[in-house]
PyMOL CGO cylinders between C-alpha atoms (Angstrom):
from pymol import cmd
from pymol.cgo import CYLINDER

trace = [
    CYLINDER, 183.16, 92.65, 7.22, 184.06, 95.80, 9.21, 0.3, 1, 1, 1, 1, 1, 1,
    CYLINDER, 184.06, 95.80, 9.21, 187.78, 95.39, 8.58, 0.3, 1, 1, 1, 1, 1, 1,
    CYLINDER, 187.78, 95.39, 8.58, 187.26, 95.53, 4.81, 0.3, 1, 1, 1, 1, 1, 1,
    CYLINDER, 187.26, 95.53, 4.81, 185.32, 98.79, 5.05, 0.3, 1, 1, 1, 1, 1, 1,
    CYLINDER, 185.32, 98.79, 5.05, 188.02, 100.53, 7.04, 0.3, 1, 1, 1, 1, 1, 1,
    CYLINDER, 188.02, 100.53, 7.04, 190.70, 99.23, 4.73, 0.3, 1, 1, 1, 1, 1, 1,
    CYLINDER, 190.70, 99.23, 4.73, 188.89, 100.55, 1.65, 0.3, 1, 1, 1, 1, 1, 1,
    CYLINDER, 188.89, 100.55, 1.65, 188.21, 104.03, 2.97, 0.3, 1, 1, 1, 1, 1, 1,
    CYLINDER, 188.21, 104.03, 2.97, 191.38, 105.96, 2.35, 0.3, 1, 1, 1, 1, 1, 1,
    CYLINDER, 191.38, 105.96, 2.35, 192.15, 109.64, 2.81, 0.3, 1, 1, 1, 1, 1, 1,
    CYLINDER, 192.15, 109.64, 2.81, 191.76, 110.35, -0.93, 0.3, 1, 1, 1, 1, 1, 1,
    CYLINDER, 191.76, 110.35, -0.93, 188.13, 109.19, -0.98, 0.3, 1, 1, 1, 1, 1, 1,
    CYLINDER, 188.13, 109.19, -0.98, 187.04, 111.64, 1.69, 0.3, 1, 1, 1, 1, 1, 1,
    CYLINDER, 187.04, 111.64, 1.69, 185.29, 114.86, 0.69, 0.3, 1, 1, 1, 1, 1, 1,
    CYLINDER, 185.29, 114.86, 0.69, 186.85, 118.28, 0.83, 0.3, 1, 1, 1, 1, 1, 1,
    CYLINDER, 186.85, 118.28, 0.83, 185.65, 120.29, 3.82, 0.3, 1, 1, 1, 1, 1, 1,
    CYLINDER, 185.65, 120.29, 3.82, 186.98, 123.83, 4.14, 0.3, 1, 1, 1, 1, 1, 1,
    CYLINDER, 186.98, 123.83, 4.14, 188.22, 124.96, 0.75, 0.3, 1, 1, 1, 1, 1, 1,
    CYLINDER, 188.22, 124.96, 0.75, 191.74, 125.77, -0.32, 0.3, 1, 1, 1, 1, 1, 1,
    CYLINDER, 191.74, 125.77, -0.32, 194.25, 127.60, 1.83, 0.3, 1, 1, 1, 1, 1, 1,
    CYLINDER, 194.25, 127.60, 1.83, 194.89, 130.15, -0.93, 0.3, 1, 1, 1, 1, 1, 1,
    CYLINDER, 194.89, 130.15, -0.93, 191.69, 131.93, 0.15, 0.3, 1, 1, 1, 1, 1, 1,
    CYLINDER, 191.69, 131.93, 0.15, 192.65, 132.07, 3.83, 0.3, 1, 1, 1, 1, 1, 1,
    CYLINDER, 192.65, 132.07, 3.83, 192.35, 135.56, 5.35, 0.3, 1, 1, 1, 1, 1, 1,
    CYLINDER, 192.35, 135.56, 5.35, 190.35, 136.93, 2.40, 0.3, 1, 1, 1, 1, 1, 1,
    CYLINDER, 190.35, 136.93, 2.40, 187.66, 138.68, 4.41, 0.3, 1, 1, 1, 1, 1, 1,
    CYLINDER, 187.66, 138.68, 4.41, 190.02, 140.26, 6.92, 0.3, 1, 1, 1, 1, 1, 1,
    CYLINDER, 190.02, 140.26, 6.92, 192.21, 141.72, 4.18, 0.3, 1, 1, 1, 1, 1, 1,
    CYLINDER, 192.21, 141.72, 4.18, 189.12, 143.19, 2.43, 0.3, 1, 1, 1, 1, 1, 1,
    CYLINDER, 189.12, 143.19, 2.43, 187.73, 144.82, 5.59, 0.3, 1, 1, 1, 1, 1, 1,
    CYLINDER, 187.73, 144.82, 5.59, 188.53, 148.54, 5.87, 0.3, 1, 1, 1, 1, 1, 1,
    CYLINDER, 188.53, 148.54, 5.87, 190.71, 149.56, 8.81, 0.3, 1, 1, 1, 1, 1, 1,
    CYLINDER, 190.71, 149.56, 8.81, 188.82, 151.46, 11.51, 0.3, 1, 1, 1, 1, 1, 1,
    CYLINDER, 188.82, 151.46, 11.51, 190.72, 153.30, 14.24, 0.3, 1, 1, 1, 1, 1, 1,
    CYLINDER, 190.72, 153.30, 14.24, 189.91, 152.44, 17.85, 0.3, 1, 1, 1, 1, 1, 1,
    CYLINDER, 189.91, 152.44, 17.85, 187.71, 154.90, 19.75, 0.3, 1, 1, 1, 1, 1, 1,
    CYLINDER, 187.71, 154.90, 19.75, 188.65, 156.60, 23.01, 0.3, 1, 1, 1, 1, 1, 1,
    CYLINDER, 188.65, 156.60, 23.01, 186.56, 154.98, 25.70, 0.3, 1, 1, 1, 1, 1, 1,
    CYLINDER, 186.56, 154.98, 25.70, 186.10, 155.94, 29.32, 0.3, 1, 1, 1, 1, 1, 1,
    CYLINDER, 186.10, 155.94, 29.32, 188.05, 153.78, 31.75, 0.3, 1, 1, 1, 1, 1, 1,
    CYLINDER, 188.05, 153.78, 31.75, 186.00, 150.82, 32.99, 0.3, 1, 1, 1, 1, 1, 1,
    CYLINDER, 186.00, 150.82, 32.99, 185.38, 150.22, 36.68, 0.3, 1, 1, 1, 1, 1, 1,
    CYLINDER, 185.38, 150.22, 36.68, 187.60, 147.81, 38.57, 0.3, 1, 1, 1, 1, 1, 1,
    CYLINDER, 187.60, 147.81, 38.57, 187.36, 145.73, 41.74, 0.3, 1, 1, 1, 1, 1, 1,
    CYLINDER, 187.36, 145.73, 41.74, 184.62, 146.56, 44.24, 0.3, 1, 1, 1, 1, 1, 1,
    CYLINDER, 184.62, 146.56, 44.24, 182.96, 149.14, 41.97, 0.3, 1, 1, 1, 1, 1, 1,
    CYLINDER, 182.96, 149.14, 41.97, 182.63, 146.63, 39.11, 0.3, 1, 1, 1, 1, 1, 1,
    CYLINDER, 182.63, 146.63, 39.11, 181.14, 144.00, 41.42, 0.3, 1, 1, 1, 1, 1, 1,
    CYLINDER, 181.14, 144.00, 41.42, 178.66, 146.62, 42.65, 0.3, 1, 1, 1, 1, 1, 1,
    CYLINDER, 178.66, 146.62, 42.65, 177.53, 147.37, 39.09, 0.3, 1, 1, 1, 1, 1, 1,
    CYLINDER, 177.53, 147.37, 39.09, 177.24, 143.64, 38.32, 0.3, 1, 1, 1, 1, 1, 1,
    CYLINDER, 177.24, 143.64, 38.32, 175.13, 143.05, 41.42, 0.3, 1, 1, 1, 1, 1, 1,
    CYLINDER, 175.13, 143.05, 41.42, 172.76, 145.89, 40.57, 0.3, 1, 1, 1, 1, 1, 1,
    CYLINDER, 172.76, 145.89, 40.57, 172.44, 144.74, 36.97, 0.3, 1, 1, 1, 1, 1, 1,
    CYLINDER, 172.44, 144.74, 36.97, 171.81, 141.07, 37.81, 0.3, 1, 1, 1, 1, 1, 1,
    CYLINDER, 171.81, 141.07, 37.81, 169.75, 141.20, 40.99, 0.3, 1, 1, 1, 1, 1, 1,
    CYLINDER, 169.75, 141.20, 40.99, 168.23, 144.65, 41.53, 0.3, 1, 1, 1, 1, 1, 1,
    CYLINDER, 168.23, 144.65, 41.53, 167.05, 145.51, 38.00, 0.3, 1, 1, 1, 1, 1, 1,
    CYLINDER, 167.05, 145.51, 38.00, 165.43, 142.13, 37.34, 0.3, 1, 1, 1, 1, 1, 1,
    CYLINDER, 165.43, 142.13, 37.34, 162.52, 142.25, 34.88, 0.3, 1, 1, 1, 1, 1, 1,
    CYLINDER, 162.52, 142.25, 34.88, 159.94, 139.49, 35.38, 0.3, 1, 1, 1, 1, 1, 1,
    CYLINDER, 159.94, 139.49, 35.38, 158.51, 138.12, 32.16, 0.3, 1, 1, 1, 1, 1, 1,
    CYLINDER, 158.51, 138.12, 32.16, 155.33, 136.16, 31.52, 0.3, 1, 1, 1, 1, 1, 1,
    CYLINDER, 155.33, 136.16, 31.52, 154.69, 133.57, 34.23, 0.3, 1, 1, 1, 1, 1, 1,
    CYLINDER, 154.69, 133.57, 34.23, 157.14, 135.25, 36.58, 0.3, 1, 1, 1, 1, 1, 1,
    CYLINDER, 157.14, 135.25, 36.58, 160.17, 134.04, 34.64, 0.3, 1, 1, 1, 1, 1, 1,
    CYLINDER, 160.17, 134.04, 34.64, 163.33, 136.10, 34.95, 0.3, 1, 1, 1, 1, 1, 1,
    CYLINDER, 163.33, 136.10, 34.95, 164.52, 137.40, 31.59, 0.3, 1, 1, 1, 1, 1, 1,
    CYLINDER, 164.52, 137.40, 31.59, 168.11, 137.16, 30.42, 0.3, 1, 1, 1, 1, 1, 1,
    CYLINDER, 168.11, 137.16, 30.42, 170.35, 140.21, 30.01, 0.3, 1, 1, 1, 1, 1, 1,
    CYLINDER, 170.35, 140.21, 30.01, 169.95, 140.27, 26.21, 0.3, 1, 1, 1, 1, 1, 1,
    CYLINDER, 169.95, 140.27, 26.21, 166.17, 140.42, 26.32, 0.3, 1, 1, 1, 1, 1, 1,
    CYLINDER, 166.17, 140.42, 26.32, 164.95, 143.68, 24.76, 0.3, 1, 1, 1, 1, 1, 1,
    CYLINDER, 164.95, 143.68, 24.76, 162.82, 144.64, 27.78, 0.3, 1, 1, 1, 1, 1, 1,
    CYLINDER, 162.82, 144.64, 27.78, 165.83, 144.20, 30.06, 0.3, 1, 1, 1, 1, 1, 1,
    CYLINDER, 165.83, 144.20, 30.06, 168.01, 146.38, 27.82, 0.3, 1, 1, 1, 1, 1, 1,
    CYLINDER, 168.01, 146.38, 27.82, 165.32, 149.08, 27.64, 0.3, 1, 1, 1, 1, 1, 1,
    CYLINDER, 165.32, 149.08, 27.64, 164.90, 149.13, 31.42, 0.3, 1, 1, 1, 1, 1, 1,
    CYLINDER, 164.90, 149.13, 31.42, 168.67, 149.44, 31.89, 0.3, 1, 1, 1, 1, 1, 1,
    CYLINDER, 168.67, 149.44, 31.89, 168.73, 152.38, 29.43, 0.3, 1, 1, 1, 1, 1, 1,
    CYLINDER, 168.73, 152.38, 29.43, 165.87, 154.08, 31.30, 0.3, 1, 1, 1, 1, 1, 1,
    CYLINDER, 165.87, 154.08, 31.30, 163.28, 153.54, 28.55, 0.3, 1, 1, 1, 1, 1, 1,
    CYLINDER, 163.28, 153.54, 28.55, 159.79, 152.20, 29.33, 0.3, 1, 1, 1, 1, 1, 1,
    CYLINDER, 159.79, 152.20, 29.33, 159.77, 148.55, 28.09, 0.3, 1, 1, 1, 1, 1, 1,
    CYLINDER, 159.77, 148.55, 28.09, 157.53, 148.02, 25.07, 0.3, 1, 1, 1, 1, 1, 1,
    CYLINDER, 157.53, 148.02, 25.07, 155.10, 145.10, 24.90, 0.3, 1, 1, 1, 1, 1, 1,
    CYLINDER, 155.10, 145.10, 24.90, 155.99, 142.46, 22.28, 0.3, 1, 1, 1, 1, 1, 1,
]
cmd.load_cgo(trace, "trace")
């Protein structure tokens, strides 16, 4: 019974999944070119580890129930920017 099913299902019966390759790269070619900005040099080595430690362990914001919030939580971002966190 199972052998017949596998024998019948051929590659031509399967559905198309991702569209044709003629449209590949369409969005990237339509996107306007934006020049890169000059950025200040990022910290390296010991200085970077120091910043990471302060961000992860010293500036911890406790949420409801004493849970530690993740770095993308709005209150955490506001505290890091020096803004008083707003209540949700």
